[in-house]
C-alpha positions in Angstrom: 0.0 0.0 0.0 1.0 3.6 -0.6 -0.3 5.6 2.5 -1.6 9.0 1.4 -0.5 11.5 4.0 -1.1 14.7 2.0 -4.7 14.9 3.5 -3.7 13.9 7.1 -6.1 15.4 9.6 -8.5 16.5 6.9 -11.9 15.2 5.8 -12.6 13.9 2.3 -15.6 12.6 0.5 -15.1 9.4 -1.5 -17.5 8.0 -4.0 -17.2 4.5 -5.5 -16.3 1.5 -3.4 -15.2 -1.0 -6.0 -11.6 -2.4 -6.0 -9.8 0.9 -6.6 -12.2 2.8 -4.3 -11.6 0.4 -1.4 -7.8 0.7 -2.0 -8.0 4.5 -2.0 -10.0 4.6 1.2 -7.5 2.3 2.9 -4.6 4.4 1.7 -6.2 7.7 2.9 -7.0 6.3 6.3 -3.5 4.9 6.7 -2.2 8.4 5.9 -4.3 10.0 8.6 -7.3 11.4 6.6 -10.9 11.1 7.7 -12.9 9.5 4.9 -16.6 9.8 4.4 -17.4 7.1 1.8 -20.5 6.2 -0.2 -21.5 3.9 -3.1 -24.9 3.4 -4.8 -24.6 -0.4 -4.2 -25.6 -1.8 -0.8 -23.2 -4.7 -1.1 -20.2 -2.4 -1.8 -21.2 -0.2 1.2 -21.5 -3.3 3.4 -18.1 -4.6 2.4 -16.5 -1.2 3.1 -18.2 -0.9 6.5 -17.0 -4.3 7.5 -13.5 -2.9 7.1 -14.2 0.0 9.3 -14.6 2.6 6.5 -17.2 5.2 7.5 -20.2 5.1 5.2 -21.9 8.6 5.0 -25.0 9.7 3.1 -23.1 12.2 0.9 -26.4 13.4 -0.6 -27.2 15.1 2.7 -23.7 15.8 3.9 -22.2 19.3 4.6 -19.9 19.6 1.6 -18.1 22.6 3.1 -16.4 20.2 5.4 -14.6 18.3 2.6 -11.1 19.1 1.4 -11.7 17.1 -1.8 -14.0 14.6 -3.5 -12.1 11.4 -4.5 -14.1 9.9 -7.4 -13.9 6.4 -8.7 -12.7 6.6 -12.4 -15.8 4.8 -13.6 -18.1 7.5 -12.4 -19.0 10.3 -14.9 -17.0 13.5 -14.4 -18.3 15.6 -17.3 -20.4 13.5 -19.8 -23.1 12.6 -20.4 -23.6 14.8 -17.3 -21.6 15.2 -14.1 -22.4 12.7 -11.4 -24.5 14.2 -8.5 -21.5 14.0 -6.2 -19.5 16.0 -8.7 -22.3 18.6 -8.9 -22.3 18.9 -5.1 -18.5 19.2 -5.0 -18.5 21.9 -7.7 -21.2 23.9 -5.9 -19.2 23.8 -2.7 -15.9 24.7 -4.4 -14.5 21.3 -3.6 -11.9 19.8 -6.0 -12.6 16.5 -7.7 -9.7 14.1 -8.0 -8.9 10.4 -8.4 -6.6 7.7 -7.0 -3.8 8.4 -9.6 -3.8 12.1 -8.6 -3.4 11.0 -4.9 -0.5 8.8 -5.9 1.3 11.6 -7.8 0.8 14.1 -5.0 2.2 11.7 -2.5 5.2 11.0 -4.7 5.8 14.8 -5.0 5.8 15.1 -1.3 7.8 12.0 -0.3 10.0 11.0 -3.2 9.7 13.3 -6.2 12.5 11.6 -8.2 11.0 8.1 -7.9 10.8 6.8 -11.5 7.3 6.3 -12.9 6.2 5.1 -16.3 2.6 5.8 -17.4 1.0 4.3 -20.4 -2.1 5.3 -22.2 -3.7 5.0 -25.6 -6.8 3.3 -27.1 -5.3 -0.1 -27.9 -2.3 -2.0 -26.7 -1.7 -0.2 -23.4 -2.3 -3.3 -21.2 0.2 -5.4 -23.2 2.7 -2.6 -23.2 2.4 -2.0 -19.5 2.8 -5.7 -18.7 5.8 -6.0 -21.2 7.6 -3.0 -19.7 7.1 -4.4 -16.1 8.3 -7.8 -17.2 11.5 -6.5 -18.9 12.4 -4.4 -15.9 11.9 -7.2 -13.5 14.0 -9.6 -15.7 16.7 -7.0 -15.6 16.7 -7.1 -11.8 14.8 -3.8 -11.1 12.3 -3.3 -8.3 9.0 -2.9 -10.1 5.4 -2.2 -9.1 2.8 -2.5 -11.8 -0.8 -1.4 -11.6 -3.4 1.3 -12.3 -5.9 0.4 -14.9 -4.4 -3.1 -15.1 -4.6 -5.5 -12.2 -3.7 -3.8 -8.9 -5.1 -0.4 -8.0 -2.3 2.2 -7.9 -2.6 3.0 -4.2 -2.4 -0.7 -3.4 1.1 -0.7 -4.8 4.2 -0.2 -2.6 5.1 3.5 -2.2 7.5 5.4 -4.4 11.2 4.9 -3.7 14.4 6.1 -5.4 15.2 2.6 -6.8 11.6 1.4 -7.3 10.0 1.8 -10.7 6.2 2.1 -10.9 4.6 1.1 -14.2 1.1 2.4 -14.4 -1.6 1.9 -17.1 -3.8 5.0 -17.2 -7.2 5.2 -18.7 -8.7 8.4 -20.0 -11.0 8.4 -17.0 -8.0 8.3 -14.6 -6.1 11.0 -16.5 -9.1 13.3 -16.3 -9.0 13.1 -12.5 -5.2 13.6 -12.2 -4.2 17.2 -12.8 -0.8 16.6 -11.1 0.1 13.6 -13.3 3.8 13.9 -14.1 5.5 10.7 -15.1 9.2 10.1 -15.7 8.3 8.4 -19.0 4.8 9.0 -20.5 3.7 6.8 -23.3 0.8 7.6 -25.8 0.3 4.5 -27.9 -2.5 5.4 -30.4 -6.0 6.9 -30.7 -9.2 5.6 -32.2 -12.7 6.8 -31.3 -13.6 5.4 -27.9 -15.5 6.4 -24.7 -17.0 9.3 -26.6 -20.1 9.1 -24.4 -17.8 10.0 -21.4 -15.7 12.7 -23.1 -18.1 14.3 -25.5 -16.0 14.2 -28.7 -13.0 12.4 -30.2 -11.0 15.7 -29.9 -11.8 16.0 -26.2 -10.8 12.3 -25.7 -7.5 12.9 -27.4 -6.8 16.1 -25.4 -7.2 14.2 -22.2 -4.8 11.5 -23.4 -2.3 14.2 -24.4 -2.1 15.5 -20.8 -0.1 12.5 -19.9 2.7 13.0 -22.4 2.6 16.8 -22.1 3.6 16.5 -18.4 6.1 13.7 -18.8 9.9 14.2 -18.5 10.3 11.9 -21.5 7.4 11.5 -23.9 7.1 8.4 -26.0 4.5 8.9 -28.7 3.1 6.6 -31.4 2.9 8.2 -34.8 0.7 5.7 -36.6 -2.5 7.8 -36.4 -3.1 11.4 -37.1 -4.1 12.7 -33.7 -1.1 11.1 -32.1 1.2 12.5 -34.8 -0.2 15.9 -33.9 0.7 15.3 -30.3 4.2 14.3 -31.3 4.6 17.5 -33.3 3.4 19.6 -30.4 5.8 17.9 -28.1 8.7 18.3 -30.5 7.9 22.0 -30.8 8.1 22.4 -27.0 11.8 21.3 -27.2 11.3 18.7 -24.5 12.5 15.1 -24.8 10.5 13.1 -27.4 10.8 9.5 -28.7 8.6 8.7 -31.6 7.5 5.1 -32.1 5.8 3.2 -34.9 4.6 -0.3 -35.6 4.0 0.5 -39.3 6.6 2.8 -40.8 10.4 3.6 -40.7 11.3 6.7 -38.7 14.3 9.0 -39.1 14.6 9.1 -35.3 13.0 7.0 -32.7 12.0 3.3 -32.5 10.1 1.4 -35.1 9.2 -2.1 -36.2 10.3 -3.5 -39.5 8.1 -6.4 -40.6 9.3 -8.8 -43.3 8.0 -12.2 -44.6 10.3 -15.1 -43.9 9.3 -18.5 -45.3 5.6 -17.8 -44.8 6.0 -16.3 -41.4 6.4 -12.6 -40.3 9.7 -11.5 -38.8 9.4 -8.3 -36.7 12.6 -6.5 -36.0 12.7 -3.6 -33.6 14.9 -0.8 -34.9 16.2 2.1 -32.9 17.4 5.2 -34.7 19.6 7.6 -32.8 21.2 10.6 -34.4 20.0 9.3 -37.7 21.8 5.9 -37.3 19.5 2.8 -37.3 20.3 -0.4 -35.6 18.3 -3.6 -35.0 17.9 -4.0 -31.3 15.5 -6.9 -31.0 13.8 -9.6 -33.2 10.3 -10.8 -32.2 10.4 -13.8 -34.5 9.5 -16.9 -32.6 8.2 -15.0 -29.5 4.6 -16.3 -29.4 3.4 -13.8 -26.9 4.5 -10.9 -29.2 3.3 -12.2 -32.5 1.3 -10.1 -34.9 1.7 -6.6 -36.3 -0.3 -5.1 -33.5 2.4 -6.1 -31.0 5.1 -4.4 -33.1 4.1 -1.0 -31.7 3.8 -2.4 -28.2 7.3 -3.7 -28.3 8.6 -0.5 -29.8 7.1 1.5 -27.0 8.4 -0.9 -24.4 11.9 -0.7 -25.8 11.8 3.1 -25.8 10.7 3.3 -22.2 13.1 0.7 -20.9 16.0 2.2 -22.7 15.1 5.6 -21.3 15.3 4.1 -17.9 18.8 2.9 -18.4 18.5 -0.7 -19.6 20.7 -1.9 -22.4 19.5 -3.2 -25.7 20.5 -6.7 -24.8 18.6 -6.6 -21.5 15.5 -5.5 -23.2 15.8 -8.1 -26.0 16.2 -10.8 -23.4 13.1 -9.6 -21.5 11.1 -9.7 -24.8 12.1 -13.3 -25.3 10.9 -14.4 -21.9 7.6 -12.4 -21.9 4.7 -14.8 -21.1 2.0 -12.5 -22.5 -1.4 -11.6 -21.0 -4.2 -14.1 -20.5 -6.9 -14.0 -23.1 -5.0 -11.6 -25.4 -3.5 -13.6 -28.2 -2.4 -16.0 -25.5 -0.4 -18.9 -27.0 -1.4 -21.9 -24.9 0.8 -24.5 -26.5 0.9 -27.0 -29.3 -0.1 -30.4 -30.5 2.4 -31.2 -33.2 2.5 -28.2 -35.6 -0.9 -26.9 -34.4 -0.6 -23.8 -32.1 -3.6 -23.0 -29.9 -4.4 -19.4 -29.3 -6.7 -18.0 -26.6 -7.9 -14.6 -27.8 -11.1 -14.6 -25.8 -10.8 -10.8 -25.0 -11.6 -10.2 -28.7 -15.2 -9.3 -28.1 -15.7 -7.3 -31.4 -14.5 -7.5 -35.0 -11.9 -4.8 -34.5 -10.1 -6.8 -31.8 -10.4 -10.1 -33.9 -8.8 -8.3 -36.9 -5.5 -8.3 -35.1 -5.6 -12.1 -34.6 -6.6 -12.8 -38.2 -3.6 -10.8 -39.5 -1.2 -12.9 -37.3 -1.6 -16.3 -38.9 -2.3 -18.2 -42.1 -4.2 -21.5 -42.2 -6.5 -20.5 -39.3 -9.1 -22.8 -37.9 -11.2 -20.1 -36.4 -13.6 -20.5 -33.4 -16.0 -17.6 -33.2 -19.4 -16.5 -32.0 -21.3 -15.6 -28.8 -23.5 -12.6 -28.3 -22.9 -10.5 -31.4 -22.0 -6.9 -31.6 -23.3 -4.4 -34.1 -21.8 -4.9 -37.6 -21.0 -8.6 -36.9 -17.9 -9.7 -38.8 -18.6 -7.9 -42.1 -15.4 -5.8 -41.7 -13.3 -8.9 -41.5 -14.1 -10.2 -45.1 -10.6 -9.1 -46.4 -9.0 -11.6 -44.0 -11.2 -14.6 -45.0 -8.4 -16.0 -47.3 -6.5 -16.7 -44.1 -9.3 -18.9 -42.8 -9.0 -22.7 -43.4 -12.4 -23.3 -41.7 -14.6 -21.6 -39.2 -16.5 -23.1 -36.2 -19.6 -21.2 -35.0 -20.8 -21.1 -31.4 -23.5 -19.3 -29.5 -26.2 -16.7 -30.5 -24.2 -15.3 -33.4 -24.1 -18.6 -35.4 -27.0 -17.7 -37.8 -25.7 -14.2 -38.4 -22.1 -15.3 -39.0 -23.3 -18.2 -41.2 -25.1 -15.7 -43.4 -22.0 -13.7 -43.8 -19.9 -16.7 -44.8 -22.6 -17.9 -47.2 -22.8 -14.5 -48.8 -19.1 -14.3 -49.2 -18.6 -17.9 -50.4 -14.9 -18.2 -49.4 -15.1 -19.7 -45.9 -16.4 -23.2 -45.1 -17.9 -23.5 -41.7 -19.4 -25.8 -39.2 -22.2 -25.0 -36.6 -20.8 -26.4 -33.3 -23.0 -24.7 -30.7 -20.6 -25.0 -27.8 -16.9 -24.2 -27.3 -16.1 -27.8 -26.5 -17.6 -29.1 -29.7 -15.9 -26.3 -31.7 -12.5 -27.1 -30.3 -12.9 -30.8 -31.0 -13.9 -30.1 -34.6 -11.2 -27.6 -35.2 -8.5 -29.9 -33.8 -9.7 -32.7 -35.9 -9.6 -30.6 -39.1 -6.3 -29.0 -38.2 -4.7 -32.4 -37.7 -5.9 -33.5 -41.2 -4.7 -30.3 -42.9 -2.1 -30.8 -45.5 -0.7 -27.3 -45.7 3.0 -26.6 -44.8 4.1 -24.6 -41.8 2.3 -23.5 -38.7 -1.4 -24.1 -38.2 -3.5 -22.1 -35.7 -6.6 -23.2 -33.9 -7.8 -19.7 -32.8 -10.5 -18.7 -30.3 -11.1 -15.1 -31.3 -14.9 -14.8 -30.9 -15.6 -11.3 -32.2 -18.5 -11.4 -29.7 -19.4 -10.8 -26.1 -19.5 -13.9 -24.0 -22.8 -13.4 -22.2 -24.9 -15.9 -24.0 -22.8 -18.8 -22.6 -20.3 -17.4 -20.2 -20.3 -14.7 -17.5 -17.4 -12.8 -19.1 -14.6 -13.2 -21.5 -12.2 -14.4 -18.8 -14.4 -17.4 -17.9 -14.7 -18.2 -21.6 -11.0 -18.1 -22.1 -10.4 -20.2 -19.0 -12.8 -22.8 -20.3 -10.9 -22.9 -23.6 -7.6 -23.2 -21.9 -8.8 -26.1 -19.8 -10.2 -27.9 -22.9 -7.0 -27.4 -24.8 -4.8 -28.6 -22.0 -6.8 -31.9 -22.0 -6.0 -32.7 -25.6 -3.8 -35.7 -26.2 -0.3 -34.8 -27.0 -0.6 -31.2 -25.8 2.6 -29.4 -24.9 2.2 -26.1 -23.1 3.9 -22.9 -24.3 7.4 -22.6 -23.1 7.8 -26.3 -22.2 10.8 -28.2 -23.5 
């Protein structure tokens, strides 16, 4: 835990008692603050009360007593309209902040030079966060990882001179953190997202840009227009900038060069310093970093770790041992030349697109509760599909798409277990050369058959592990 002492002896309102809210309440109390907490859910209030956290009806409280409102990041700050607690705080002249803000204020007070890496962007930030933390740990550094991934930021150990915090930041968290000032700030990319919470794409991008504007060293992806504009503004400021790309060579920065090699893609990470390029890592054969979408993630991780003093060899070694994140293009293992991939987190077509670009000869398991648009946008990748296996509510919709296109043969399987059995049978009989992928990338929500994508992915993993001749990833 990071005790928050900056409000010692003062009273704060706290709304939202989920995981990060509880961690925030504990950290404030440990630092000597008086916390008046509330949540709309009775179960959440009961859980907090059982820990001794004071539950207060904030709707009828005297807001002039509060030094701040600490708001859970999932609660609307501005759009579609400010939450009622935000309205009360604003009416009383009380500042509204979040847990990331508390962390940075405490760091500024207790250990302002403690290194912190913050990662944001629309896509890839979780993988990049986990990859950076892994590389640093493998190099022997004291690392704390959390924020929007895994552990709430205030549940981490406190800042220290030799301890590196690696924090994934959502736009919601940045919006509540005016003092955000990382050592290294990473902006991956931008596509329209969370517009209901921020009002417009431009407003969403402006919030993301705060992270790199405040950073000592800014690492900015230049593969989309809004991020390129951020990079140009950072360069114009004269402050340290490292550009990254997963798609194009750069005259300065870190980029991925992708080439075909005997039917497989080789991805080389290239660092350009003073106009001189050098290959610093090769992702070929690293199952957890396969696919063009991981090229930018690796480029960002290299730039951040190099800025923190790691050598190219240390970073490359960390890449090779990176296990990946569960349910995100997770390589489970093999049966012969068949590789089994758990991409259960791909709950829409945009996410599945990344998987379909990563393999040829794909035996594709898909379906569930469909999203708007179905898989129409994926037609250009149908030549990569050896056969498809349909499960769940989306079966009729997806069958219609395949019938209309005419290039993909498919089988209605109903359940995940039946789909895996059929896909494995067909993959074992496939005569093509090279690697074959049995891929769970549903392009659908899970809620017709599973509580969430994690449970769906866990079920797939268990089924795959039970296959005769299965060898887990990394074994042998």
